[in-house]
N, C-alpha and C positions, 0 to 999 in steps of 0.2 A: 540088499539082496549080499550074500557074501560068498566069495572064491578064494582058494591061496593062490599065495603066489607062487608055490609047485608046481601050479596044474598047466598043462603042455601048452594052453592057450592064452596065458595070464596077459603078454605084452599083448596080443593082439586087443582081445576086451577091453583092454585096460588104455591102449590109444584110442580105439573107437569112440568108447565111451567118453572119453575127454576132449575128440575134435567136435562132438557134438553137441559138447558145452555142460556134459555133465560134471557134477560132484563125487567127488572119492573120496578117499581115505587111504592112501598109501603106505607101507611101512618104507622109511629112507635108510640112510647110513645113520641117523640117531635116533630120533623116535618116530613115532605115526602122525600122518600129517592132511590135513584138509587140501583137494588138488583140487584146482580147474585150469582148461587151457588160457595163456595169453592172447589174447585177442589182439590185433592191430589195432588200434584205436577208430581209424578210419574204414574199420570194416567190422565193429564191435556189433554183436546179435546176444550172444550169450549172458554177457555180464558177471561171470563168473566169478569176480572178484565180490561183487556187490552179492551174489547167495552166500558165499563161505563168510564174510562179513552176519550177514544178518543169522547163521548158524549160531555163531559163535557170540554175537552179541559184542564185536567190536566196532572198535572206532576209527570213521573212515581215517582219521588222519595220521594211522601208524598201519605202514605199508607192509604187504606181503612180501616173504625173499621170493625171487624166481630161480626155478631148477633151471640149468643149461644141460643139452646132451655131453661137450665136447668143450675143456678147455678155453679153445682157443674162439668159441663161439661170442664171447663176454666182448669181442670187437665189432659183433655185427649190432651191440648198443652202448659203445663208449667209443671216445679218441684218446681216452687217457692212458697214458704210460702206466702198464703193467710190471711192476718188477721182476726180474725173473726168477726169484726164488717163492713165488704164488705157485709157477707153473711146475716146481719140482714137489709142489702138497696138494696138487690138484689133480683127478678129479679126490677128492675128500670134505671131510666134513668142515669145509671153510667156507665162509660168507665175507664176498668180496663186496663192498659197498662203492661204488661209481658213481660219476656224471654221466647225465644222460647224452646221449650222440646232440642231443635238438636242444640241450643246454639250457631245460625244463628243470632239472633237479634232480635229485640223484636214485640210484634200483641198486638195490644189496641182489648178487646173482651167487648163488652153488652150483656148483659142478660136481654132485653128489660121487660119493666113492662105490654104488654098486651098481653095478653094469646094467644090471637088468631093468632098474627105473629111468637109465640112459638110455636104456633101448625104447622105452617106453616115449621118453621126449624126442629123440630123434624121428619116432615113428610120427608121433604128433605135427612135427617142421615147427613149432613154437615152443618155447619156454613155459614151462608150468608151475602156478603158484604155488606153494609150500608156506603154512602155518601149522604148529601143533595143534595136536585134538585134543579140544579142552573146551568149558565156556569160560571169554575172557574174566580174569581174575581169579577164578580156580587151577588147581593142580593141572600140571601135563595128565592124561589118564594114558597108562603105560599098558596094561593087560586086555586083548583082544574082547575079554569078554566082558570089560567096563566099557570100552568102545562100541559094542556092538547093543548095549543095551540101553544106554545114554543118544546113541544117531543114527540106529537101523532107517527109523522114518523120517531122518532128512538130508542120507546122500543115496547117490542113486548105485554105488558099488562100494562095498568094506575088501577088501585085499589081506585077506588075514598071513603075517609069518610067526604067529609067536608072541609070548612076551616082550617088550622093551624094559624090562626093569635096571633103571642104576645106568642106563644111557645116557652119557656126556652130549650135554647140546655141539654146534659147533660153533668154533671161534669165531667171529665176527669183526672183519676189521676194515679199515676204510681207506683208500688209496686216493692221494691230491698231489699233483705233481709232481709222480715217484716216489712221493713216500706212503709210510706204512704208517696208519697210528689203531692198535688194539682197542677196540672197544668190549668185549667179551672174550675173556680167554676162556676155551672149550676145550675140546678134543685134539685138535693138533697144536702144536707148539710152534709158535712164529718167531 
């Protein structure tokens, strides 16, 4: 099924689908992304990460970005010291990799610049996964017609916001001991 970002009920519809464990394709402030709700490990029932991996054909060793509703939400998941300069460009196309609070590894977070998607995340009450719309090893799909043709039968809902040709990916940084390491230079300059 497909609907449009501009539909009056698109935020409600997307958040309800996500809260019920559905897999969506959503426009972000960079490219279209597969999305599913990030469930707390102790309450995991939908396994949206596994379902997205199956659709993409992506290895389990490669983690997904988690989108958060507000920049300060990152402190719900890490004890790392985040340099203030991060908050001058967030929300935006910046992915920040930090150590997990439990000390079990690292996770990548992005607070998207698009207010529409931040409203969806806020209504979900949890972050949502985001990964580019493509089969692993193939180019990212950047037209809604290509996306629909390729994935209409594998996703529960596709939200159209036009084509995303030439969109720059997010800048990816790692934060450790308050220091920033640039891993991929994208749209935002740090």
